[in-house]
NUDOZA-547397 format. One record per residue (C-alpha): x, y, z; residue in three letters. Coordinates in steps of 0.02 Angstrom, whole numbers, plus 50000, padded with zeros to 5 digits. Example, Ala and Ser with C-alpha at 12.3 -4.5 7.8 and 13.67 -1.06 7.14 Angstrom:
BEGIN
+-------+-------+-------+-----+
|    px |    py |    pz |   r |
+-------+-------+-------+-----+
| 50615 | 49775 | 50390 | ALA |
| 50684 | 49947 | 50357 | SER |
+-------+-------+-------+-----+
***
This chain:
BEGIN
+-------+-------+-------+-----+
|    px |    py |    pz |   r |
+-------+-------+-------+-----+
| 55592 | 45037 | 56084 | MET |
| 55688 | 45172 | 55994 | LEU |
| 55780 | 45300 | 56100 | THR |
| 55835 | 45472 | 56041 | ARG |
| 56006 | 45405 | 56026 | ARG |
| 55950 | 45262 | 55911 | HIS |
| 55848 | 45382 | 55809 | THR |
| 55999 | 45498 | 55786 | LEU |
| 56111 | 45347 | 55743 | THR |
| 55984 | 45284 | 55612 | LEU |
| 55967 | 45461 | 55543 | ALA |
| 56157 | 45477 | 55528 | ALA |
| 56167 | 45309 | 55441 | ALA |
| 56029 | 45359 | 55320 | GLY |
| 56117 | 45525 | 55281 | LEU |
| 56283 | 45429 | 55254 | ALA |
| 56195 | 45311 | 55133 | ALA |
| 56115 | 45458 | 55039 | THR |
| 56286 | 45543 | 55025 | LEU |
| 56373 | 45381 | 54976 | ALA |
| 56255 | 45343 | 54832 | ALA |
| 56309 | 45488 | 54717 | PRO |
| 56487 | 45470 | 54778 | ALA |
| 56484 | 45286 | 54724 | PHE |
| 56412 | 45339 | 54557 | ALA |
| 56557 | 45460 | 54535 | GLN |
| 56684 | 45327 | 54580 | ASP |
| 56664 | 45240 | 54410 | TRP |
| 56659 | 45404 | 54316 | LYS |
| 56827 | 45449 | 54396 | ALA |
| 56902 | 45279 | 54345 | LYS |
| 56817 | 45280 | 54173 | TYR |
| 56811 | 45461 | 54113 | PRO |
| 56800 | 45390 | 53937 | GLU |
| 56722 | 45230 | 53873 | LEU |
| 56771 | 45154 | 53707 | VAL |
| 56642 | 45068 | 53599 | PHE |
| 56716 | 44965 | 53459 | ALA |
| 56640 | 44870 | 53312 | ILE |
| 56702 | 44742 | 53190 | ILE |
| 56726 | 44804 | 53011 | PRO |
| 56574 | 44730 | 52925 | SER |
| 56568 | 44878 | 52805 | GLU |
| 56681 | 45022 | 52753 | ASN |
| 56738 | 45138 | 52894 | ALA |
| 56633 | 45288 | 52840 | SER |
| 56478 | 45178 | 52833 | GLY |
| 56509 | 45118 | 53011 | VAL |
| 56536 | 45296 | 53074 | VAL |
| 56377 | 45355 | 52999 | GLU |
| 56278 | 45205 | 53062 | ARG |
| 56343 | 45207 | 53240 | TYR |
| 56378 | 45391 | 53286 | THR |
| 56199 | 45426 | 53338 | PRO |
| 56203 | 45270 | 53451 | PHE |
| 56367 | 45321 | 53532 | VAL |
| 56299 | 45496 | 53562 | ASN |
| 56145 | 45420 | 53644 | TYR |
| 56255 | 45306 | 53752 | LEU |
| 56359 | 45455 | 53808 | ALA |
| 56204 | 45555 | 53851 | LYS |
| 56119 | 45420 | 53950 | GLU |
| 56282 | 45367 | 54046 | LEU |
| 56337 | 45546 | 54074 | GLY |
| 56515 | 45512 | 54016 | THR |
| 56618 | 45521 | 53858 | LYS |
| 56598 | 45375 | 53738 | VAL |
| 56716 | 45358 | 53589 | THR |
| 56678 | 45257 | 53434 | LEU |
| 56820 | 45149 | 53369 | ARG |
| 56812 | 45048 | 53208 | ILE |
| 56926 | 44899 | 53219 | ALA |
| 57046 | 44869 | 53073 | ASN |
| 57002 | 44684 | 53075 | ASP |
| 56908 | 44564 | 53186 | TYR |
| 57065 | 44521 | 53286 | ALA |
| 57090 | 44701 | 53337 | ALA |
| 56924 | 44707 | 53437 | ILE |
| 56969 | 44542 | 53521 | ILE |
| 57139 | 44604 | 53573 | GLU |
| 57070 | 44771 | 53624 | GLY |
| 56950 | 44690 | 53745 | GLN |
| 57081 | 44568 | 53805 | ARG |
| 57190 | 44717 | 53847 | ALA |
| 57048 | 44812 | 53928 | GLY |
| 57063 | 44956 | 53804 | ASN |
| 56886 | 44927 | 53728 | ILE |
| 56752 | 44933 | 53858 | HIS |
| 56607 | 44886 | 53748 | ILE |
| 56620 | 44785 | 53586 | GLY |
| 56497 | 44741 | 53449 | MET |
| 56548 | 44570 | 53380 | TYR |
| 56504 | 44438 | 53258 | GLY |
| 56469 | 44269 | 53345 | PRO |
| 56631 | 44185 | 53295 | ALA |
| 56737 | 44335 | 53342 | SER |
| 56652 | 44344 | 53513 | PHE |
| 56675 | 44158 | 53539 | ALA |
| 56859 | 44180 | 53490 | ARG |
| 56878 | 44318 | 53616 | ALA |
| 56811 | 44201 | 53753 | LEU |
| 56923 | 44060 | 53694 | MET |
| 57079 | 44171 | 53704 | THR |
| 57044 | 44229 | 53880 | GLY |
| 56956 | 44394 | 53857 | ALA |
| 56859 | 44434 | 54013 | LYS |
| 56698 | 44492 | 53935 | ILE |
| 56511 | 44462 | 53952 | ASP |
| 56383 | 44468 | 53815 | ALA |
| 56231 | 44569 | 53872 | PHE |
| 56134 | 44608 | 53715 | ALA |
| 56093 | 44515 | 53552 | ILE |
| 56019 | 44577 | 53388 | GLU |
| 55846 | 44511 | 53341 | THR |
| 55755 | 44497 | 53175 | ASN |
| 55588 | 44580 | 53136 | ILE |
| 55497 | 44416 | 53181 | ASP |
| 55584 | 44405 | 53347 | GLY |
| 55707 | 44263 | 53300 | THR |
| 55889 | 44279 | 53347 | LYS |
| 55981 | 44205 | 53200 | GLY |
| 56048 | 44237 | 53027 | TYR |
| 56130 | 44139 | 52886 | TYR |
| 56291 | 44123 | 52786 | SER |
| 56268 | 44121 | 52600 | VAL |
| 56372 | 44099 | 52445 | PHE |
| 56338 | 44226 | 52308 | TYR |
| 56383 | 44217 | 52127 | VAL |
| 56349 | 44339 | 51986 | LYS |
| 56170 | 44321 | 51925 | LYS |
| 56228 | 44291 | 51742 | ASP |
| 56362 | 44163 | 51789 | SER |
| 56341 | 43980 | 51741 | PRO |
| 56364 | 43918 | 51918 | TYR |
| 56213 | 43830 | 52001 | GLN |
| 56297 | 43749 | 52147 | LYS |
| 56463 | 43758 | 52243 | VAL |
| 56528 | 43602 | 52157 | GLU |
| 56522 | 43693 | 51987 | ASP |
| 56661 | 43810 | 52049 | LEU |
| 56809 | 43699 | 52049 | LYS |
| 56966 | 43794 | 52002 | GLY |
| 56877 | 43961 | 52023 | LYS |
| 56913 | 44096 | 52156 | ASN |
| 56824 | 44099 | 52325 | LEU |
| 56802 | 44259 | 52424 | GLY |
| 56797 | 44244 | 52614 | LEU |
| 56785 | 44391 | 52734 | VAL |
| 56902 | 44371 | 52886 | ASP |
| 56974 | 44220 | 52979 | PRO |
| 56864 | 44269 | 53131 | ASN |
| 56703 | 44299 | 53033 | SER |
| 56560 | 44180 | 53066 | THR |
| 56460 | 44197 | 52906 | SER |
| 56614 | 44250 | 52805 | GLY |
| 56733 | 44109 | 52851 | ASN |
| 56692 | 43981 | 52990 | ASN |
| 56516 | 43930 | 52933 | VAL |
| 56573 | 43925 | 52748 | PRO |
| 56721 | 43811 | 52796 | ARG |
| 56607 | 43700 | 52898 | PHE |
| 56483 | 43690 | 52750 | ALA |
| 56622 | 43655 | 52625 | LEU |
| 56689 | 43513 | 52736 | ASP |
| 56515 | 43441 | 52733 | GLY |
| 56523 | 43440 | 52543 | MET |
| 56694 | 43356 | 52552 | LYS |
| 56778 | 43511 | 52482 | ILE |
| 56948 | 43571 | 52543 | GLU |
| 56946 | 43756 | 52493 | PRO |
| 57131 | 43782 | 52468 | GLU |
| 57143 | 43636 | 52346 | THR |
| 56969 | 43641 | 52265 | PHE |
| 56967 | 43825 | 52222 | PHE |
| 57098 | 43912 | 52118 | GLY |
| 57125 | 44042 | 52255 | LYS |
| 57049 | 44084 | 52424 | VAL |
| 57044 | 44274 | 52453 | VAL |
| 57011 | 44360 | 52620 | TYR |
| 56928 | 44526 | 52576 | THR |
| 56924 | 44601 | 52753 | GLY |
| 56739 | 44649 | 52758 | SER |
| 56571 | 44586 | 52695 | HIS |
| 56556 | 44737 | 52580 | GLU |
| 56731 | 44701 | 52503 | ASN |
| 56679 | 44522 | 52470 | ALA |
| 56527 | 44577 | 52367 | VAL |
| 56638 | 44710 | 52275 | ILE |
| 56769 | 44578 | 52237 | ALA |
| 56634 | 44467 | 52164 | LEU |
| 56561 | 44611 | 52061 | GLY |
| 56730 | 44651 | 51993 | GLN |
| 56774 | 44473 | 51952 | GLY |
| 56917 | 44460 | 52072 | THR |
| 56825 | 44308 | 52147 | VAL |
| 56690 | 44196 | 52069 | ASP |
| 56595 | 44158 | 52225 | VAL |
| 56585 | 44255 | 52391 | ALA |
| 56526 | 44214 | 52567 | ALA |
| 56413 | 44341 | 52655 | ASN |
| 56282 | 44369 | 52791 | TRP |
| 56096 | 44356 | 52754 | TRP |
| 55950 | 44382 | 52873 | ASN |
| 55800 | 44354 | 52765 | ASP |
| 55724 | 44418 | 52601 | GLU |
| 55706 | 44589 | 52682 | GLN |
| 55882 | 44613 | 52750 | GLU |
| 56061 | 44566 | 52707 | SER |
| 56229 | 44648 | 52680 | ASN |
| 56188 | 44644 | 52495 | LEU |
| 56025 | 44736 | 52517 | LEU |
| 56112 | 44866 | 52628 | ARG |
| 56240 | 44896 | 52494 | MET |
| 56098 | 44911 | 52364 | ASP |
| 56014 | 45044 | 52474 | ARG |
| 56179 | 45141 | 52477 | LYS |
| 56189 | 45123 | 52288 | LYS |
| 56356 | 45030 | 52299 | MET |
| 56290 | 44881 | 52198 | VAL |
| 56124 | 44816 | 52126 | LYS |
| 56065 | 44667 | 52223 | ALA |
| 55983 | 44595 | 52068 | ASP |
| 56157 | 44568 | 51993 | ASP |
| 56190 | 44428 | 52115 | PHE |
| 56109 | 44266 | 52170 | ARG |
| 56125 | 44139 | 52310 | ILE |
| 56184 | 43962 | 52271 | ILE |
| 56202 | 43902 | 52454 | TYR |
| 56119 | 43953 | 52618 | LYS |
| 56177 | 43883 | 52788 | SER |
| 56078 | 43828 | 52937 | GLN |
| 56033 | 43971 | 53055 | GLN |
| 56173 | 44049 | 53158 | ILE |
| 56145 | 44138 | 53324 | VAL |
| 56142 | 44329 | 53303 | ASN |
| 56282 | 44454 | 53345 | SER |
| 56312 | 44506 | 53525 | PRO |
| 56367 | 44665 | 53611 | MET |
| 56487 | 44632 | 53758 | ALA |
| 56566 | 44734 | 53899 | TYR |
| 56717 | 44701 | 54006 | LEU |
| 56680 | 44590 | 54157 | THR |
| 56786 | 44702 | 54268 | GLU |
| 56678 | 44858 | 54245 | LEU |
| 56585 | 44909 | 54403 | PRO |
| 56417 | 44825 | 54420 | GLU |
| 56325 | 44992 | 54426 | GLU |
| 56407 | 45044 | 54260 | LEU |
| 56368 | 44875 | 54178 | LYS |
| 56187 | 44893 | 54234 | GLY |
| 56174 | 45066 | 54162 | LYS |
| 56255 | 45011 | 53996 | ILE |
| 56142 | 44860 | 53983 | ARG |
| 55980 | 44959 | 54019 | ASP |
| 56031 | 45098 | 53899 | THR |
| 56069 | 44975 | 53755 | VAL |
| 55914 | 44867 | 53782 | LEU |
| 55803 | 45023 | 53782 | ASN |
| 55883 | 45099 | 53624 | LEU |
| 55738 | 45054 | 53510 | ALA |
| 55611 | 45149 | 53619 | THR |
| 55717 | 45285 | 53698 | LYS |
| 55807 | 45341 | 53538 | ASP |
| 55718 | 45266 | 53389 | LYS |
| 55810 | 45377 | 53270 | ALA |
| 55979 | 45308 | 53329 | ALA |
| 55909 | 45131 | 53321 | PHE |
| 55840 | 45154 | 53147 | ASP |
| 56005 | 45229 | 53086 | LYS |
| 56090 | 45061 | 53130 | ILE |
| 55958 | 44942 | 53071 | TYR |
| 55852 | 45046 | 52944 | GLU |
| 55691 | 44971 | 53007 | GLY |
| 55743 | 44799 | 52953 | LYS |
| 55779 | 44719 | 53121 | GLN |
| 55699 | 44703 | 53293 | GLY |
| 55761 | 44776 | 53459 | PRO |
| 55915 | 44716 | 53550 | LEU |
| 55869 | 44594 | 53692 | VAL |
| 55961 | 44522 | 53836 | ALA |
| 56082 | 44372 | 53812 | VAL |
| 56228 | 44290 | 53904 | ASP |
| 56390 | 44198 | 53854 | ASN |
| 56309 | 44028 | 53859 | LYS |
| 56214 | 44065 | 53699 | ALA |
| 56378 | 44061 | 53607 | TYR |
| 56435 | 43888 | 53665 | ASP |
| 56387 | 43813 | 53494 | PRO |
| 56494 | 43946 | 53408 | ILE |
| 56644 | 43901 | 53519 | ILE |
| 56622 | 43721 | 53457 | GLU |
| 56612 | 43784 | 53277 | LEU |
| 56775 | 43880 | 53305 | ASN |
| 56859 | 43725 | 53373 | LYS |
| 56799 | 43627 | 53222 | PHE |
| 56875 | 43756 | 53104 | VAL |
| 57036 | 43761 | 53205 | ASP |
| 57051 | 43572 | 53190 | ALA |
| 57026 | 43586 | 52999 | LEU |
| 57170 | 43710 | 52990 | ARG |
| 57283 | 43600 | 53096 | LYS |
| 57239 | 43452 | 52986 | LYS |
| 57278 | 43550 | 52826 | LYS |
| 57449 | 43614 | 52895 | SER |
| 57505 | 43443 | 52963 | SER |
+-------+-------+-------+-----+
***
């Protein structure tokens, strides 16, 4: 039986809970008055700014706090930024995310890109100029190879894994191995003749870095052709700091996973109608990429010993 005293006590407790809820919500805003969203440099900086600014604005509006876009100078910068806690949300490639986990970054993947057909993978390819005589990688002995970044999945780790399967040691087989810094730069280097073959990412016949560059009128896709395509690689993740408050992580996760429906214009600005919505993922999905990184690390050690 509830007495008047019990009723007053419960009412007071309910009022306290009601008052505590917004106060709790304000706690994380006081600690995190600004959130930093950073992305690896897959294309030139101006292209990233144009592609992701609407998304960052959407994120800020939904979270009710300032969100700053940061374009990392290289793949290692976003890894170190999250390790140091200076980057709250990061958009990675699979290998750079796996490297972040391997080097002690306390981060959690929460969203993964999908393709139009719902699959969650893409490929590494080797491009050559369309009018070149090269039909397979083995034809390029003594020529120059363009890779993207040491922490790039499709631009370094998968190519090195593939070349090892062909019994090719890049630094001795090719005349020169060049790291171009971004996928766009790799294609440009190939077009200019700085390299004779270039590694890059490719989703399907409808979407690739090359097609994006063609749409921006940077190059003509028809000027290049693929001579090698890898097995499918798990798609790129978005990750936040593990230490962020659970309420904040939940809001970030819900906001990102609802991007395609809540702000279709911002979603289309990133993916240009060529990919499906972001869906939930966790760190375990990238265990195979950690193993790939370890394999490439072992190759480097073997080469230097």
